[in-house]
N, C-alpha and C positions, 0 to 999 in steps of 0.2 A: 137925788142926783137926778139934775137935766142939762142932756145933751143937746146940742145943733146937729141936725142934718142939711144939709143941702142936697136935696131929693135932684133938682135941676144936674146934681152934677153925675161922671161918672171915674168911676177911678180908675187905672190900671194898674191890676198887679201884679205879680212876677211870683212866681216859685221855682225854688233852685234847687235842681236836684243835683248833686257832686256829694267827692267823698271829702273825706280833710287830707292832711297830711299829717298822719297817720301820730299822737301821740305828741306834737312838734305846735308849739300852743303859735308859736312866734310868724311862723309859715304858716298856720293856716289862718291865721289875724292875715295877712298877704295877703291869702287865697279867696275871702274875705272879703276883704277891702275891695282887689279889681273886679266880684262878683257883681257886688255894689254896686261899685260903678259901670261895670256896663248896662246892670241893670237900667240905670239910672238912664244915660243915654241911649237906649232903645222906649225911654217914656217912661216908666213906673213910677208910680207914684206908691208902691207898698211892695218891699220885698220879703221873702218870707224861707227861713232857711232851717234848713233838716232840725232835729233831736241830738238837743246834743253836740254840734259839728265841731267846735272848740272845745279841746283836742279830738272829737269820738269817744264811741259809744265800745264797754264796755262786751266787747267779743267775744275775746275769751275765756270767758267766765260759758259760753255754751259749747268750750271743746274742750277745758280743763275742769281741775277742782279751786275752789278758791285757798286753798295752802298748800296746793302746788309752785314749784321754784317761779315759774312763769309769771302766773298769773298775779307772784307779788309782788317782782319784779316788775312788769306792766301797770298795775294799781302805784306802785313806789310813782313811775312814772306819768303816767294820768294826774294822777296829784300833785307831783311838779308843774301842768303845766295847765290846771285849773285855770281859772282865770277868776281875778278879786275882781266887787261893783263897788265903788268907779275902780278903774286901775289905767295905766299905760296903753294893754288892748282894749279896756270900755273905751278910748280917747280914741284911739283911732279908730274906735267900727264909728264910734258916733261921729269925723270928721268928714270918713266918705258916708255917712246918711246926711252930714250935708252938702256934701259938693253934689251927687245925687238926688239933694232933694229931697228921698224920698221917704216917707217910715221905714223901716228894717224890724225884723221879728228873727233876732240870734238864737239859737240853741247852743247852751252852752254848759259847762260842767264847773258848779264857781264850787266858791271852797271862801270860806266867810275872812273880814280881810282883818289882822291882829290876829287871828285866834290861834293857839298852838296847831303843828298840823294835825289832820285826823277825816276832815266832816266834809263828804260833798255835796250838792245841791246837783241834780237837773232841771235847767233854770233854761228857760223863754227871759229874754230881754228886751226892751221895747225901745225903739228910739226914734224920736220923733223928729221929723225929714228938715227940724233947725242943727241936730246938732246937736240934743240934752237927751239924758233918760230917762225920759217920762215913767217906768215903772219894770217891774217884773214877777214874772210867775214860778214859784218853785214848784214841781212837779209834789200835788197830794199823796200819791204812793207808788212809789216808786213798783213797776213791773216784774215778776222772776226774780231773775238773775241783778237787778238793779235794788236789790236790794241788799247786796253785801256789797253796795260801792257810792249806795244814795243814802242818802235820811230825804225823814217824810220834808214835806214840806208844808205849811199853816195857811187859815181862810187870808189873812191877809194879802194874802196873793193872789185872791183868788178873784178877781176885779176883768175889769175894762176900762180901756183905756180911752179917751174925744181924742176927738179929729178933725174935722175941717166935715168927713167924710162919714161921719157919728161914728158912735164907739166900737175899739177895735179888742178883741179878745184872745185867747192863746188853750190850747191842753196840748199835753204832751201825750205822744205815741198812746198804752190803753186807754187813756182820759178820755178819749175822745169818743169812747163809748160807756160812760157813765154813768147812767139819768141823770143825777143828784147835781153830780157838774154839770154837763151841758146844760141845766136848765138854769144853774145859778147864773151864768152868764148870759141866758137865752137874758133870764130875769133883768136884769141891768143894762138893756137896751141894746145888747149888739148889732152889731150886725153885720161888720166884716166878722167870720171868723180863720184867724192864724194854726195848722197842725204842722207839730213836726213833727216825722220817725224815724230811723234807723232802716237802714238794710235789712232784706229781711231774710235768714240762708236755707228759709226753704229747706230743713233737715231736719232727720228724725222727729218724734214725739212729739216733741213739746215746739216744732218748725212755725212760724208765722204764714199766714197765705194774705198774697198781693191781694188775692178777691173779699177775703173780708178786709182787710183794711179797709176798699172804697167801699164797701159794706157800709161802712164805718160812718166813711168820709160823707156818704150822701143821703145818711140817713141824719147827719146831725146837720146837714144846708139842709133837708125838707124840712123834719121835726121841729127847727125854731125858725126856719124862712129866711134866716139869712144866706151870705156868700160865707164861702170855706176856699179857702187855700189850705195846697199840703200839698209840704215838702219832703222827699225818704230820701236818705243818701244810698249812699253808692256805693258796695265792698271793694275793692280794687284786688288787685295778687301783689299792692305794695303791703297792703294788709294781713295780707294772710303772708308774707314771709313776714314777719314784726311775730305773727304767732307759733309762727313755728311749725305748718300746720304740712301732715303728707303730702305725696303728690296728690293718691287720690280724694282725697280731701279738696284739696286746690281746683283740680279741675271741675268737682262738682261744682263749686262757688267760682265756679270763670264765670260767671255773667249773675250776675245777684244784686240783688237794691232795685231802684227805683219804683215807676206807680203812681208816680207828682201825682199832682192833678189840680184843676181851681175849678169848682163848681158855683151852677145856683140858685139861687134860691125854692128850685124845687123840687129840684136833687139832679140834675143835670149836667153833664159835662159841659165845661167852656173850653177847656183847656186842657190834652191831659184825655186816657192816664200814662203819662210817657215811661217806655221798658226801657231799659239798658244802655245806659250810656250816660252822660253826665249834660245837659242841658239847662236850660231856663224858659219855662213855659209861661205866656202871657198870654192875659182876656180884663175885655175891659169890660168894669162891672156897671150895670146900669143903675142906680139906687130905684131908680124908681120901680124896678122890677120886684120888689121889698112890699111894697105897700101893695101888691095890687098879687103876690103873694102871699097878703094876711088875709087878705080881702075879706075869704073866709073860713081860714084857722088861724085867730091866731091866742096862741100857748101861754100868751106871756101877759092877756089883754082879754082881749070878749070874747075868747073859744076855750073858757078855763072857769073850776068852780075852788077858788082859794079857801071859801065858807067853810070845803070840805076835807079839801086838801092840799097844804101848803108845804113851802121848806123852812127847814129853819141853817141858819145861817150866823157861822161863829169868826167872825175877824179879827180875836184875837192873836200875835202874835205869839210862837210857841216859844218864848227866849230858854232859856238853859238855869235862869236865874233867876229872883227877885227882890229885890230887897227889903225888910221894914224895918222902919224903927234907927237907920243907922244902915249903912257900907262899914265895909271892908276897909277903906278910905278913910275912912278914924283912924282905926288900928294903927294906920299906917302900909297895909296890907296891897295889893293892887288896883288899878281905875275901877270903877265902874262902869260898865259899858251897858247894861240894860238895867232898866225900873220898871216899873208899873205899863205896862200897852195904854195907847191915848185911845180911849174910843173911839172919839169923832175922827182917828186916820180910820176907819174904817170904813173902804166902799160905798157899805147902806149909809155911813152915820154915823152918828154917838147914841142910839136911843136902842138900834138895831143887831149890831156889832153881839 
């Protein structure tokens, strides 16, 4: 796979730190479009949103068992308000990207079009500035409570997307600390990385840490000598009300979320970290800094030994059924929606999937 990078160019990146309109797809899409257009009006070429921004994160599972009636009800609302790709919701996002003349990386809960209800994916949707969908990344391994809500993604969505600024890739939350996934994107030529995060609750023994999020992002940028745009969700009192939390818990969560940041290829902060509050961070990314940063160490090139250690990649889609020697349609069954994956569509080519 060959990409063109215009090293004399500068990319203005935007990291959106905001809360969704919790479990309301249409209202959250409205808000997302406004934020995309705001960022575009401020000159952004790339706009990155938090993890599963549409229509929100499964926060209730931090507080209630999966079988609790409230958990069941909120999951039902999550599914009903999830996003199909493509759909009228993604059409609106594409229109906003085109109007803003900006690439958009949108976190969303994705459900499969035309399938019976049940399965959701933690998805990052990549939208071209011309208003078309470039592709998506589905989180390969949901983290902790997410395993109750999201299915695993597959290698067909672990890839980078070409832009005039070079390849752009993305990972969700804990994936940004996974060495193999990181290297898979580095090795495909990633120059700018998008990272989406939920709001951190900082509560109980399983609490998440702002410091560890920033550590992962600085490490990601420094190890790969890439720019990193990290967007984190805000947790609001409206969300606390939806979760029916008691007063003491609401008070403890009064200022939760944030710490979005934009980092350079030596791990330095170019913008942020932004503390509590909705905001959009901006930074100008000078692509020539990538050349300077890789002068001494380029772990996907001159500073590695692939004859000693290397990474295996499987880009085959993980489909639920493969038909051989005929399909159910030949016997009057439901139309076949899947078949043998086309290896030529692997981001690494037909011989490397």
